[in-house]
N, C-alpha and C positions, 0 to 999 in steps of 0.2 A: 505595647502599642506599635513598636517598629516592626515586630514580627507579623502583626496583623496587616500592616500596610504593605509589607513585602509579599504577602499572599494575595492581597486584593489587586495590586497593580498588574500582575500578569493576567489575571482574569479580565480586567478592564481592557487591556491591550488586545487580548484574544477576541473579546467581544467586538471591539472596534474594527479589527481586521475582518471578522466574519461579516459585519454589516457593510463594510467597504466592498468586499468581494461579491456580496449579493447583488450589487448594482450592475453586474456583468451579465445579466439575464441567465444566471445559473440557478437551478433549483437546489436549495440547500437541504430541504427535507422532502423526501418522497414518501407519500403515504401509501403507495401501492394499492390503490383501490381496485377491487376485483368486481367485474360485471359479467353476467352470463348472457344477457340479451340486450338488444337495442330496439326500442319501439319507435317507429317513424309515424307520426300522427297523420301526415298527408296521405300515406298509403294505407294506414290502418293495420299495418303488418308488424309483427315482432320477429326479429331475426336472431339466431344464435351467434355469439361472438367467440372468435378464437383469440383475438387480442385487440387492444385499442390504444390510441395515443392522443393526448391533447397537446396543443401548441401553446407557446408562451403568451401569445396575445389573448388567449382564452376564448377566441371566437370560433375556432375550428377543432373538430374531433375527427380523427381518422379511425375507422372501424374495419377490422378484417373479419369477415364472416367465416363460419365453418365450411361454407360452400366454396371458399377460395376467392370470393369477390372482395374488393376493397371499396368502401364508401367513405367519401369525405363530406362530413356534415358541417354546416356553418351556422351562424346565429340566425340566418333567415329560415332555416328548416326547423320545424318543431319536432323534437325527439326527446326520448328519455332513456337513460341507461338504467337497466334493471339488474339487481343482484339476486333475483329469485329464479327458480326453475320454471315457474309459470308466469306468463306476462299478465300483470294486473289490469292492463288497458284493453286487452282483446275482449270483444263482446261475443258471447256465445249464443 
């Protein structure tokens, strides 16, 4: 019984420290989502992405296009990040 408790206590302490540090606006787990395109519904266009970044508040996404331009998208702009080679929203 004492051996089990000695193993559990460090795990609980490590978990508590992890939870306490996560309150510092640090992302503990990065899922590294990959997207190839961004579709902006206001323009009806789909653009190829070289990289993208989301911000902690979740309202803004910065997208760097393969053309070299950088776009800052916010919650007021309707857009979709697409992980396919062909944009499913473009009408042919």
